N, C-alpha and C positions, 0 to 999 in steps of 0.2 A: 513459387514457394519461397517464403522468407528464409534467410540464412539463420543457422543456429547461433545463439548468443552465449558468450562466456564472460564472467566477471573477473576483473583484475582490480587491484587496489589503487593503482596510479597510472594514468595515461597522460599526465601533464607534459611529458617530453616526447610523446609520439608525434611523428611527422611522416609524410609520405616518403617511402623508401627505407624507413627505419624498421628494425626488427624488434618485436616485443615477445618476450618469453613468458609463457603461462606455466606456473609450477603448482606444487601443493595439491590439495584435494581437487581443485578445479582442473588442473592439468591431468591428474589421474583419472578423473571422471571422463574427460574428453577422449583420452587415449585408450584407457582400459575398458571403459563401459560403452562409450559411443563409437569406439573403433575409428577415431578420427585419423585420416591419412594425409600424406603429403599431397599437396595440390588442391585439397578441399578449401573452399572459401567459408569463412566464419566472421562473425562480428564480435568485437570485444568492447565492453563498456565498463566505466568506473562507477556507474550508478549515480553520477552527479552531473549528467547531461552530456558527457563526451562519449563518442563511440568511434571506433575505427574498424575498417573492414580490410580484408586482404586474404591471401592464400597461405596455407600452412607450408612452411619450407622445411621443417624437420620435426621429428617426434622422438621421444625417449619414453622410458617406463612411466614416469609421472610428470611429463612436461611436453610442451610443444612450442615451436617458434612460428610466429606469423610475421610476414612482411607486409607492412602497411601500404595500402594504395589510396586510401581515402580517410579523411578525418572530418567528423561532423560534430559541431557543438550546438545543442538544442537548448533553447531557453526553458526555464521552469514553466510548466503549464499554469495558466491562470483562468479562473480563480483556483486557489489551492483548496483541497477538500481534506478535512480531518475528521476521523470517526472515533468517538469515545465508545469503546466496546466493553460493556459489562462482562465480567468473567463468566463464560458458560461452563457447564459441567462436561466432563469427559474430554473427548478430542474435538468438540465443536468449536473450541477457541481457534485451533489451527485451521479448521474449515472456514471460519469467519475471516481470518487473516488472509487466507489464500484467495478467496473470491473478492475480497475488498481490494487486494493488490491487483488482481487481474482486471478489475473494472477501472482502476486508475487512482485510487485513494493515495494521498501524499503522506499522511500521518495517521498511525494507528495508536490510540491511547488505551491501554488496558486499564479497566476501572473496577475497583473493589466496591461494588454497589452493596447496599445493605441487604438486598435479597439474593445476592449471588450465592449459589451453593458452593462453588469452587472457592478455595482460599489459597492465596500465595503468601507463604511465610518462609523465611530463612532460606535454606538450600533449595527448597521446592520453588521459591520465587525466582531464584537465579536460573534454574533449569527451565522453568516454564517460559520466562522471558526469552531465553536463548532459543527455545523451540519456536516461539512466535517470530523472532527475528530471522531464523533460518528459513521458516516457511515463507516469509515475505520475500526473502532473497531468491529462493527457487521459483516462486510464483512470478516474480518480476522478470526473471530470465525467460520463463515460459511465455509470458505476455510480450516479450521483446521490448521491455521498457528500458529507457536510458536514464530515467530519473527513478531511483528506487525509493520506496516509502521508508519513513522512519518509524520504528516501533519504540515508543518512549518507555521509561520506567513506569511501574504500577502507580496509578493515580488514585488519590483519595477524592471524596466528594468535594472537599475544599479546593483541591487542585482543578477539578473540572469547572467549578464556579469561576476560578481565575481565568481559565481558558475561554469560557463563555464571554466574560467581560472584555477580552482582548479580540474576539473574532468580529469580522464584518457582519456575519449573519450566523446565528446559533439556533439550532432546531433540536427538539426533543421528540422522538417518536413515542406516541402515547395513543392507545386505542380509544380513549375517551375524549380525545381532542376534537374540537369543533372545526378547526381549519384543515382542509385537505392539503397535502404537500403540494399538489399541482396548482394551488391558488397563490403561492408565494412568489415574489419576484426574486430572481436569481442574480446576484451581483456579477459584474464582468471582471472584477479584480478583488484582491483581499482574500480572506479565509472564510470558507463555509465550514462550520463545525456542526456535526451531527452526533447526537447522543442516542445510543442504543442501549436500552435497559436489559436486565437479565430475564430469564424465563418467567419469573414472578412479577415482572414489571417494575417500573420506577416507583419508589415509595412516595406517598404524599409529601413527606418532609423533603425529599430530594427534589421533587417537582417544584415545590414552593421555592427552594433555594435557587434552582436553575432559572425559573421565570423571573425571580427578583433580580437576577444578574443580567437579564435581557433575552433569555432564550424563549422561543416560541414553540409551544406544543403543537405537533402536527400528526395527522394520521395518514395511513396509506388507504387501501381499499377496505372492504368489509372483512376480508380474511385476516386472521391473526397468524402472523408469521413467527417462526422461531427466531431467537436472538441471533443465531448464526447466519440467517439468511435475510433478515429484515434490513440490515444495513446495506447490503449490496443492491437490493431492490430500490431502496430510497436513493442511494448514490447514483444509480443508473438513471432514475427519473430526473434527478437534478442535473447531471452532466449532459443529458440529452437536450437540455435547454441552454447550454453554454457553447461558446466558440470551440471548446475542446473537442466536442463531438460533431461539429459542423463539417460538411464535406469541403475538401480543398477546392480552390478555384481550378477550373479546367485549364489545361495548358493551351 
């Protein structure tokens, strides 16, 4: 069984034998909700590739101390995978972020597509973005990730075009595309950018702008998936063909 993971802001000074204190909401959740006790082993990560493991040496009402016995620095996975996720209605946005994080996506870009029913404006935009970021953080902990995904600010179609132009490979899920996703070559490095449209689909004008910027329209199977699940299916299909999902060499 893998050890539970907790997130701290900074582990740059962590060395074997040092004590790291976890406070705030993270400490409260561990002690009051999970009932973490002295002697239990856990992993701490900063979400930027560094993880430390060790045993809990002390607990308080909203905090605990961990004595570090191992420090691990993991390189950022390659290729990186970014998903432009059109805003779904209701709580399907959080579902999309959760499963995309669990499968290994590196960047989630909320996108205000022309056919999106949901709208982020003013205070609602700030709250919605914070909810997506919190969902990504919790899902990354659940998935035992040491590199946490970035949730960018809300993107316009013009912003998405700029991201497509900068990516190594850019793909747009579209049910009328002639090319199946499985037919495309997956790069070993750089960024794979995947655009997932809203429930009403990517508009003709958006598709024209994206293809002009270098994106390739692709389709999955015959089934039409919801916007909240199409991304994770596509990313899984892509990652299965990269070194990120290859089995480690036997010892």
